[in-house]
C-alpha positions in Angstrom: 83.1 -112.6 -171.8 80.9 -109.6 -172.4 78.1 -111.4 -170.6 80.4 -112.1 -167.6 81.4 -108.5 -167.4 77.8 -107.3 -167.5 76.9 -109.8 -164.8 79.7 -108.5 -162.6 78.6 -104.9 -163.1 75.1 -105.8 -162.2 76.2 -107.6 -159.0 78.3 -104.5 -157.9 75.4 -102.2 -158.7 73.1 -104.3 -156.6 75.5 -104.2 -153.6 76.7 -100.6 -153.2 77.7 -101.4 -149.5 80.7 -103.4 -150.9 82.2 -100.2 -152.2 80.8 -97.5 -149.8 82.1 -96.7 -146.3 79.3 -94.8 -144.4 81.7 -93.7 -141.7 84.2 -92.2 -144.2 81.3 -90.7 -146.1 80.1 -89.0 -142.9 83.4 -87.6 -141.8 84.7 -86.5 -145.2 84.9 -82.7 -145.3 83.8 -82.4 -141.7 85.4 -80.0 -139.2 85.3 -81.7 -135.8 85.8 -79.9 -132.4 88.0 -81.0 -129.5 86.6 -79.3 -126.4 89.4 -78.5 -123.9 88.3 -78.2 -120.2 91.1 -75.7 -119.3 92.5 -72.4 -120.5 95.5 -72.6 -122.8 98.6 -74.0 -121.0 99.0 -77.0 -118.8 98.9 -80.6 -119.7 95.2 -81.0 -120.4 95.5 -78.3 -123.1 98.8 -79.6 -124.5 97.7 -83.2 -124.7 94.3 -82.3 -126.2 95.9 -80.1 -128.9 98.5 -82.6 -129.7 95.9 -85.3 -130.2 93.8 -83.0 -132.3 96.7 -82.2 -134.6 97.2 -85.9 -135.5 94.0 -87.9 -135.0 92.1 -86.6 -138.0 94.5 -88.4 -140.3 93.4 -91.8 -138.9 89.6 -91.2 -138.9 87.9 -92.4 -142.0 87.3 -89.5 -144.3 90.2 -87.5 -142.7 88.2 -84.7 -141.0 90.0 -81.7 -139.5 89.8 -81.2 -135.7 89.8 -77.8 -134.2 90.6 -77.3 -130.5 88.1 -75.1 -128.5 89.0 -74.1 -124.9 86.0 -74.2 -122.6 87.4 -73.7 -119.0 85.5 -73.5 -115.8 84.1 -75.5 -112.9 87.0 -77.9 -112.7 86.0 -79.3 -116.1 82.3 -79.5 -115.4 81.3 -76.8 -117.8 83.0 -78.6 -120.7 81.5 -82.0 -119.6 78.0 -80.6 -119.3 78.3 -79.0 -122.8 79.5 -82.2 -124.4 77.0 -84.4 -122.6 73.9 -82.1 -123.1 74.3 -79.5 -125.8 76.9 -80.7 -128.3 75.9 -82.5 -131.5 75.5 -86.2 -130.8 77.0 -87.4 -134.1 80.7 -88.1 -133.4 82.0 -84.7 -134.5 82.9 -83.7 -130.9 85.8 -85.0 -128.8 86.9 -83.9 -125.3 89.3 -84.9 -122.6 87.2 -85.2 -119.5 88.5 -84.2 -116.1 90.0 -87.1 -114.2 87.9 -86.4 -111.1 84.5 -86.3 -112.7 83.8 -90.1 -112.6 84.5 -89.9 -108.9 82.3 -86.8 -108.6 79.4 -88.8 -110.1 80.1 -92.0 -108.1 80.0 -90.1 -104.9 77.5 -87.4 -105.9 79.9 -84.7 -104.8 78.9 -81.8 -107.1 75.3 -81.1 -108.1 76.5 -78.9 -111.0 77.6 -82.0 -112.8 74.4 -82.8 -114.8 75.5 -85.6 -117.1 76.0 -89.3 -116.6 79.6 -90.3 -117.3 78.3 -93.7 -118.3 76.4 -92.2 -121.2 79.5 -90.8 -122.8 81.1 -92.9 -125.6 84.7 -93.4 -124.3 87.3 -93.3 -127.0 90.5 -94.1 -125.0 92.6 -93.0 -122.1 95.8 -91.1 -123.2 97.6 -91.3 -119.9 97.3 -94.0 -117.2 99.5 -92.1 -114.7 99.7 -91.9 -111.0 98.7 -88.8 -109.0 101.4 -87.4 -106.8 101.5 -85.2 -103.8 104.8 -83.3 -103.9 106.7 -80.8 -101.7 109.2 -78.2 -102.8 112.8 -79.2 -102.2 113.2 -76.6 -99.4 110.3 -78.0 -97.4 111.1 -79.2 -93.9 108.9 -82.3 -94.6 110.5 -84.7 -97.1 108.8 -88.0 -96.4 105.3 -89.3 -95.9 106.1 -90.3 -92.4 107.4 -86.8 -91.6 104.1 -85.5 -92.9 102.3 -87.5 -90.2 104.1 -85.5 -87.6 104.5 -82.0 -89.0 102.0 -79.6 -90.5 102.6 -79.1 -94.2 101.0 -76.4 -96.3 99.6 -77.9 -99.5 98.3 -75.6 -102.3 95.0 -76.6 -104.1 92.2 -75.1 -106.2 88.6 -75.0 -105.1 86.5 -77.0 -102.7 85.4 -80.3 -104.3 88.5 -80.5 -106.6 90.7 -83.6 -106.5 93.5 -81.3 -105.4 91.6 -80.8 -102.1 90.1 -84.3 -101.9 93.3 -86.4 -102.1 95.2 -84.5 -99.3 92.0 -84.7 -97.2 91.9 -88.5 -97.9 95.5 -88.9 -96.7 94.7 -86.9 -93.5 91.6 -89.0 -92.8 92.9 -92.4 -93.7 96.7 -92.2 -93.2 97.0 -89.7 -90.4 99.0 -87.0 -92.2 98.8 -83.4 -91.2 98.4 -81.6 -94.5 97.0 -78.1 -94.2 95.1 -77.5 -97.4 95.3 -74.0 -98.8 92.4 -73.5 -101.2 91.6 -70.8 -103.8 94.4 -71.0 -106.4 93.0 -70.7 -109.9 94.9 -73.7 -111.2 97.9 -76.0 -111.0 100.2 -73.5 -112.5 99.5 -70.9 -109.8 100.1 -73.6 -107.1 103.5 -74.3 -108.8 104.3 -70.6 -108.5 103.2 -70.6 -104.9 105.6 -73.4 -104.2 108.5 -71.6 -105.9 107.7 -68.4 -103.8 107.5 -70.4 -100.6 103.8 -69.6 -99.9 103.1 -73.3 -99.6 105.2 -76.4 -99.1 103.7 -78.5 -101.8 101.0 -79.3 -104.4 98.2 -81.7 -103.6 97.8 -83.3 -107.0 99.5 -83.7 -110.4 100.7 -86.6 -112.4 104.3 -87.5 -113.1 103.5 -87.1 -116.8 102.0 -83.7 -116.1 105.2 -82.5 -114.6 107.1 -84.0 -117.5 105.0 -82.0 -119.9 104.6 -78.7 -118.2 107.5 -78.4 -115.8 110.2 -80.9 -116.8 112.9 -78.8 -114.9 111.1 -79.7 -111.6 112.1 -83.4 -112.3 115.5 -82.9 -113.9 116.7 -80.5 -111.3 115.0 -82.4 -108.4 113.1 -79.3 -107.3 110.1 -81.4 -106.1 110.0 -84.4 -103.8 107.0 -86.8 -104.2 105.7 -88.0 -100.8 103.0 -90.4 -102.1 101.6 -91.7 -105.4 98.2 -93.1 -106.2 97.6 -95.7 -108.8 97.6 -99.5 -109.2 101.4 -99.8 -109.2 104.4 -97.5 -108.7 105.6 -95.3 -111.5 108.8 -96.8 -113.1 110.7 -93.6 -112.3 109.4 -93.4 -108.7 110.2 -96.8 -107.3 111.1 -95.2 -103.9 107.9 -93.2 -103.5 105.3 -95.0 -101.4 102.1 -96.1 -103.1 98.7 -95.5 -101.5 97.7 -99.1 -101.9 100.7 -100.2 -99.9 99.9 -98.1 -96.8 99.1 -100.0 -93.5 95.4 -99.4 -92.8 92.6 -101.3 -91.1 91.1 -104.1 -93.1 87.8 -102.3 -93.5 89.6 -99.3 -95.0 91.4 -101.3 -97.7 88.5 -101.1 -100.2 88.6 -97.3 -99.9 92.3 -97.3 -101.0 91.4 -99.7 -103.8 88.6 -97.4 -105.0 90.7 -94.3 -105.1 93.6 -96.2 -106.8 91.4 -97.5 -109.6 89.8 -94.0 -110.0 93.2 -92.5 -110.6 93.9 -94.8 -113.5 91.3 -92.7 -115.4 94.1 -90.2 -116.2 93.4 -88.2 -119.3 90.2 -89.9 -120.7 89.0 -88.9 -124.2 85.3 -89.2 -125.0 82.7 -88.3 -127.6 79.1 -87.4 -126.9 76.3 -89.8 -126.0 74.1 -91.1 -128.8 76.8 -91.5 -131.4 76.2 -94.4 -133.8 78.2 -97.5 -132.9 80.2 -97.7 -136.2 81.5 -94.1 -135.6 82.4 -94.9 -132.0 84.4 -98.0 -133.2 86.1 -95.9 -135.9 87.1 -93.2 -133.3 88.5 -95.8 -130.9 90.5 -97.4 -133.7 91.7 -94.0 -134.9 92.8 -93.1 -131.3 95.0 -96.1 -130.9 96.4 -95.7 -134.4 97.3 -92.1 -133.6 99.4 -93.2 -130.7 101.5 -95.4 -133.0 101.8 -92.6 -135.6 105.5 -91.6 -136.0 104.6 -87.9 -136.3 102.6 -88.1 -133.1 105.3 -90.0 -131.3 108.0 -87.5 -132.4 105.9 -84.5 -131.1 105.1 -86.3 -127.8 108.8 -86.9 -127.3 109.6 -83.2 -128.2 107.1 -82.1 -125.5 108.2 -84.6 -122.9 104.6 -85.9 -123.0 104.5 -89.5 -121.9 101.7 -91.6 -123.3 100.5 -94.7 -121.6 97.1 -95.6 -123.2 94.1 -97.5 -122.2 91.6 -98.7 -124.8 88.1 -97.2 -124.9 86.6 -100.5 -124.0 88.7 -100.8 -120.8 88.1 -97.2 -119.9 84.4 -97.6 -120.3 84.4 -100.6 -118.0 86.6 -98.9 -115.4 84.3 -95.8 -115.2 81.2 -98.0 -114.9 82.8 -100.0 -112.1 83.6 -96.8 -110.2 80.1 -95.4 -110.5 78.5 -98.7 -109.7 80.8 -99.7 -106.8 79.1 -100.9 -103.6 77.2 -98.1 -101.9 78.9 -98.8 -98.6 82.3 -98.2 -100.1 81.2 -95.1 -102.0 79.6 -93.6 -98.8 82.8 -94.1 -96.8 85.0 -92.8 -99.6 82.8 -89.7 -99.8 83.3 -89.0 -96.1 87.1 -89.6 -96.3 87.5 -87.1 -99.2 86.0 -84.3 -97.1 88.5 -82.1 -95.4 88.0 -81.1 -91.8 87.5 -77.4 -91.2 90.7 -77.3 -89.2 92.7 -78.8 -92.2 91.8 -76.0 -94.6 92.6 -72.3 -95.2 91.1 -70.0 -97.9 94.5 -68.4 -98.5 98.1 -69.1 -97.5 99.3 -67.5 -94.3 102.2 -65.0 -94.5 105.5 -66.5 -93.8 
């Protein structure tokens, strides 16, 4: 018996990998950072902080995760930092701006200096449609009416998705949105709607309104005119989908490109160069977090809807967008550019 025990101990000593977990060993005692592309407030910030509070429990070694706000450039500053300067060891997480894979695919913004394909994609927290909405007092209340009547739509800066999508509707669908640029962020556009400076807001997700302005939905203060995604939101069965709009056959691939791009709702990534075993552990931890009762309870408390996409599917989707046929990308790029007559730098006095 003694000889058997000695033999067993010798076997275990010769095979330390059987007892060791290199991923847990790496993360144990670490303090990770979750880089947030916006200032405090708004759904990017609230989703990122909520995920940071719970995900560490599911990563081997149970590291802590500290949120760090790094706003600016529509999320480009944060993306460049994560892609170029942050440690490439799996200790950094970030929620990338939804529009950045499109920016790269269409080469819209030279200040984006990283390749989205080089990021290690952990998972997509929200696969939600983008909405263009108008305030309930707007004269225009349907998409068809927006094709006949000029409608003031608040947006942020040139090159942002809040400008691009209304321009896309004007160029492909024949709407008459007048795009008012220059608001610092979505919260300021919401205030402009409430004050009557603009009729509506060019982009936000249904889940974004659920999280940051649930009263807009419960009190029916906003009216969605169109939604962009692969299928209609369950709560918005009467709101037309971009994919369903009657366009020329040669324009249909453009609608399909934008609809697929929007499914990249709130994508979470770590840096390039992270070892594969740590990427796999982060992807597993991400999905486990979304099933965590404590996470679910907090998401419910915050009215934060979660509709995930795995890291593998997210990575494939982003690669397909960036590597779409050049002819499609060229035409989408043109369609996203607003005409000079469709934009204003500030809202006219009413």
